[in-house]
C-alpha positions as CSV (number, residue, x, y, z in Angstrom):
1,M,126.0,162.5,-119.4
2,N,127.2,163.1,-122.9
3,S,124.6,162.1,-125.5
4,T,127.3,160.8,-127.8
5,S,128.5,158.2,-125.3
6,P,127.2,154.6,-125.6
7,I,125.1,154.9,-122.5
8,G,123.6,158.2,-123.7
9,K,122.8,156.7,-127.1
10,Q,121.1,153.7,-125.4
11,T,119.0,156.0,-123.3
12,I,117.9,158.0,-126.3
13,L,117.0,154.8,-128.3
14,K,115.1,153.5,-125.3
15,K,113.1,156.7,-125.0
16,K,112.3,156.6,-128.8
17,F,111.3,153.0,-128.5
18,I,108.9,153.7,-125.6
19,N,107.4,156.7,-127.4
20,A,106.9,154.6,-130.6
21,T,105.3,151.8,-128.6
22,T,103.0,154.3,-126.8
23,Y,101.9,155.8,-130.2
24,L,101.2,152.3,-131.6
25,I,99.1,151.4,-128.6
26,I,97.2,154.7,-128.8
27,A,96.6,154.1,-132.5
28,F,95.5,150.5,-131.9
29,V,93.0,151.6,-129.2
30,I,91.6,154.3,-131.5
31,F,91.2,151.8,-134.3
32,M,89.4,149.4,-132.0
33,V,87.1,152.1,-130.8
34,I,86.2,153.1,-134.3
35,L,85.7,149.4,-135.3
36,Y,83.2,148.9,-132.5
37,I,81.5,152.3,-132.6
38,F,81.0,152.6,-136.3
39,P,78.4,149.8,-136.7
40,L,76.4,151.4,-133.9
41,L,76.5,154.8,-135.4
42,Y,75.6,153.4,-138.8
43,L,72.6,151.7,-137.2
44,I,71.5,154.9,-135.7
45,N,71.9,156.7,-139.0
46,I,69.7,154.2,-140.8
47,S,67.1,154.4,-138.0
48,L,66.7,158.2,-138.5
49,K,66.1,157.9,-142.2
50,T,62.7,157.8,-144.0
51,P,62.0,154.7,-146.1
52,K,62.3,156.9,-149.2
53,D,65.7,158.3,-148.3
54,F,66.9,154.8,-147.5
55,M,65.8,153.4,-150.8
56,M,67.5,156.3,-152.7
57,N,70.8,156.0,-150.9
58,P,71.2,153.5,-148.0
59,T,74.8,154.6,-147.1
60,S,74.3,158.3,-147.1
61,F,74.1,160.5,-144.0
62,T,70.6,161.1,-142.7
63,K,69.0,164.4,-143.5
64,S,67.4,164.8,-140.1
65,L,68.9,164.1,-136.7
66,I,65.5,164.5,-134.9
67,N,63.4,162.1,-137.1
68,I,61.8,159.8,-134.5
69,E,59.0,158.5,-136.7
70,N,60.7,155.1,-137.0
71,Y,60.9,154.8,-133.2
72,I,57.3,155.7,-132.8
73,T,56.4,153.0,-135.3
74,V,58.4,150.5,-133.3
75,F,56.5,151.2,-130.1
76,E,53.2,151.2,-131.8
77,K,53.7,147.9,-133.6
78,N,52.8,144.5,-132.3
79,N,53.2,144.9,-128.5
80,F,56.8,146.0,-128.5
81,L,56.6,147.2,-124.9
82,L,55.1,143.9,-123.7
83,F,57.9,142.0,-125.4
84,F,60.4,144.4,-123.9
85,F,59.2,144.0,-120.3
86,N,59.0,140.2,-120.8
87,S,62.7,140.1,-121.7
88,I,63.5,142.3,-118.7
89,W,61.6,140.0,-116.5
90,Y,63.3,136.9,-117.8
91,T,66.8,138.5,-117.6
92,F,66.3,139.9,-114.1
93,T,64.7,136.8,-112.5
94,A,67.2,134.4,-114.1
95,N,70.1,136.7,-112.9
96,I,68.8,136.7,-109.3
97,V,68.4,132.9,-109.2
98,T,71.6,132.0,-111.0
99,L,73.9,134.5,-109.2
100,S,72.5,133.6,-105.7
101,I,72.9,129.8,-106.2
102,T,76.3,130.1,-108.0
103,A,77.7,132.5,-105.3
104,L,76.8,130.1,-102.5
105,A,78.2,127.1,-104.3
106,A,81.3,128.9,-105.4
107,F,82.0,130.1,-101.9
108,V,81.7,126.6,-100.4
109,I,83.9,125.1,-103.2
110,S,86.5,127.8,-103.0
111,R,86.9,127.3,-99.2
112,K,86.7,123.4,-99.6
113,Y,84.0,123.3,-96.9
114,V,82.6,120.1,-98.5
115,K,84.2,116.9,-99.4
116,F,85.2,116.3,-103.0
117,S,85.0,120.1,-103.7
118,N,87.5,119.8,-106.6
119,F,85.3,117.2,-108.2
120,F,82.2,119.4,-108.0
121,Y,84.2,122.3,-109.4
122,I,85.3,120.2,-112.3
123,L,81.8,119.0,-112.8
124,F,80.5,122.5,-113.1
125,L,83.3,123.5,-115.5
126,M,82.4,120.5,-117.7
127,G,79.0,122.1,-118.3
128,I,80.7,125.0,-120.1
129,F,81.9,122.7,-122.9
130,L,78.8,120.6,-123.4
131,P,76.2,121.5,-126.0
132,D,72.8,122.8,-125.1
133,P,70.6,119.7,-124.7
134,L,67.4,121.1,-126.2
135,I,65.6,117.8,-126.7
136,P,66.1,116.5,-123.1
137,Q,65.2,119.9,-121.8
138,F,62.1,120.0,-123.9
139,L,61.0,116.5,-122.6
140,L,61.8,117.5,-119.0
141,I,59.9,120.7,-119.1
142,R,56.9,119.1,-120.8
143,S,56.8,116.3,-118.2
144,L,56.9,118.8,-115.4
145,G,54.0,120.8,-116.9
146,L,56.1,123.9,-117.3
147,Y,56.1,124.1,-121.1
148,N,55.1,127.5,-122.4
149,N,55.6,128.8,-118.9
150,P,58.0,131.6,-118.0
151,I,58.9,129.7,-114.7
152,G,60.0,126.7,-116.7
153,Y,62.1,128.8,-119.1
154,I,63.8,130.7,-116.2
155,L,64.6,127.4,-114.4
156,L,66.2,126.1,-117.7
157,R,68.4,129.2,-117.9
158,T,69.6,128.9,-114.3
159,N,73.0,127.7,-115.4
160,P,76.2,128.7,-113.6
161,G,78.5,128.1,-116.6
162,I,81.5,130.3,-116.7
163,I,80.2,132.4,-113.8
164,M,81.2,129.5,-111.5
165,L,84.7,129.7,-112.8
166,L,84.9,133.5,-112.2
167,M,83.3,133.4,-108.7
168,V,85.5,130.5,-107.4
169,G,88.6,132.3,-108.6
170,Y,87.4,135.6,-107.0
171,Y,86.5,134.0,-103.6
172,K,89.9,132.4,-103.5
173,T,91.5,135.9,-103.4
174,I,89.5,136.7,-100.2
175,P,91.5,135.5,-97.2
176,K,90.0,132.7,-95.2
177,E,90.9,134.6,-92.1
178,F,87.7,136.7,-92.6
179,D,85.7,133.5,-92.1
180,E,87.6,132.6,-88.9
181,A,87.4,136.1,-87.5
182,A,83.7,136.2,-88.1
183,A,83.2,132.8,-86.4
184,L,85.2,133.9,-83.4
185,D,83.0,137.1,-83.0
186,G,79.9,134.9,-83.0
187,C,78.8,136.0,-86.5
188,G,76.4,133.5,-88.0
189,T,76.7,132.1,-91.5
190,V,73.7,134.0,-93.0
191,R,74.9,137.3,-91.4
192,Y,78.5,136.7,-92.6
193,L,77.3,136.1,-96.1
194,W,75.0,139.1,-96.2
195,Q,76.9,141.7,-94.3
196,I,80.6,140.8,-95.1
197,L,80.9,138.6,-98.1
198,L,78.2,140.2,-100.3
199,P,79.6,143.8,-100.1
200,M,83.1,142.4,-101.1
201,S,81.5,140.5,-104.0
202,K,80.1,143.5,-105.9
203,P,82.7,143.5,-108.6
204,I,82.3,139.8,-109.5
205,F,78.5,140.1,-109.2
206,A,78.6,143.0,-111.7
207,T,80.7,141.1,-114.2
208,S,78.7,138.0,-113.9
209,A,75.4,139.9,-114.3
210,I,76.7,141.4,-117.6
211,L,77.9,138.1,-119.0
212,F,74.7,136.3,-118.0
213,S,72.3,139.1,-119.1
214,I,73.8,139.1,-122.6
215,G,73.1,135.4,-122.9
216,I,69.5,135.6,-121.7
217,W,68.7,138.8,-123.6
218,N,70.0,137.4,-126.9
219,D,68.5,133.9,-126.5
220,I,66.1,133.7,-129.3
221,I,66.2,129.9,-129.8
222,G,65.4,128.9,-126.3
223,Q,62.6,131.4,-126.0
224,V,61.1,130.4,-129.3
225,I,61.1,126.7,-128.4
226,F,59.9,127.0,-124.8
227,L,57.6,130.1,-124.9
228,T,55.1,129.7,-127.7
229,S,52.3,132.0,-126.5
230,P,52.4,135.5,-127.9
231,K,52.0,137.0,-124.4
232,Y,55.3,135.5,-123.4
233,Y,57.3,136.5,-126.4
234,P,60.7,138.2,-125.8
235,I,61.9,141.4,-127.3
236,L,63.8,139.7,-130.1
237,R,60.5,138.2,-131.5
238,A,59.4,141.8,-132.2
239,L,62.2,142.1,-134.8
240,F,60.4,139.5,-137.0
241,T,57.4,141.8,-137.4
242,F,59.6,144.1,-139.6
243,I,60.5,141.3,-142.0
244,G,58.0,140.6,-144.8
245,Q,57.7,138.2,-147.7
246,Y,58.8,140.7,-150.3
247,G,61.3,142.7,-148.4
248,N,62.3,144.3,-145.1
249,N,61.3,147.7,-143.7
250,W,64.9,148.7,-142.9
251,P,64.6,152.1,-141.1
252,P,62.1,150.9,-138.5
253,L,64.0,147.6,-138.2
254,A,67.2,149.5,-137.5
255,A,65.4,151.5,-134.8
256,A,64.0,148.3,-133.3
257,V,67.5,146.7,-133.3
258,F,69.0,149.8,-131.6
259,L,66.3,149.7,-128.9
260,V,66.9,146.0,-128.3
261,A,70.6,146.6,-127.9
262,L,70.3,149.7,-125.8
263,P,69.7,148.0,-122.4
264,V,72.7,145.8,-122.8
265,I,74.9,148.8,-123.8
266,V,73.7,150.8,-120.8
267,L,74.3,147.9,-118.5
268,F,77.8,147.5,-119.8
269,I,78.6,151.2,-119.5
270,F,77.2,151.2,-115.9
271,F,79.2,148.2,-114.7
272,Q,82.3,148.4,-116.9
273,K,84.6,149.6,-114.2
274,H,84.1,146.3,-112.4
275,I,84.8,144.0,-115.3
276,I,88.5,144.2,-115.6
277,S,89.1,144.3,-111.8
278,S,87.0,141.3,-111.1
279,M,88.4,139.2,-114.0
280,V,92.0,140.0,-112.9
281,A,91.2,139.1,-109.3
282,S,89.5,135.9,-110.5
283,G,92.6,134.9,-112.5
284,L,95.0,135.4,-109.6
285,K,94.1,132.1,-107.9
286,G,91.5,130.7,-110.2
């Protein structure tokens, strides 16, 4: 085909347009990566500085990449490890309880195995848009004798929220014929849920665990209100120990912030391959 013909010119212009679009997308992705990575790298840079170096030039590059004195200070100060394991315990337990209950409810609602399933679905979704009722929760927990008790806090944070929306949409993509075939083969409900449905639910469980874990891990208001004893403090309370009346000790504080954010970053990296796939599947019939 002659490149000077109208069809040839259209083909060349189309290829140029595709190449230009591809370059723009690549440039945008690189820009977004830098935008998200730079604050983390800057935080690490500050955490490796000595207080003297930071006071002289806060924005300069650190003189030593192996200075871990600030991290040692973090672990030695005010029960940082105790607070760290407290947050892990709250996050892990609340995840297990919430995901288990939400998965069972979402499966039943998505299959319409109960009457008024759409009503219950809408009722769960309404909870996403309602504000956090701290005062009624406080009165309820105190009346139950669970105030300043990790069990009471975990029960309060057992909230399906947007996880119900994702799981219902995901289970709608699983054909109902699986349920019927399992019933014909004599497979009981518990066995079906454990051996068939649970393995197919790994992507949505991974996505839900990440979203829910971030909320629990960063929940400073709820943990301050409902857990007042120092032995129950979460990891975020450890950050307040680096804030004084006349100033902040920024390098150790940066090290502490990085250590607090590290578990969530690792969790996201570990489960990231499931996030897009499960969200796309949830949106197909959600």
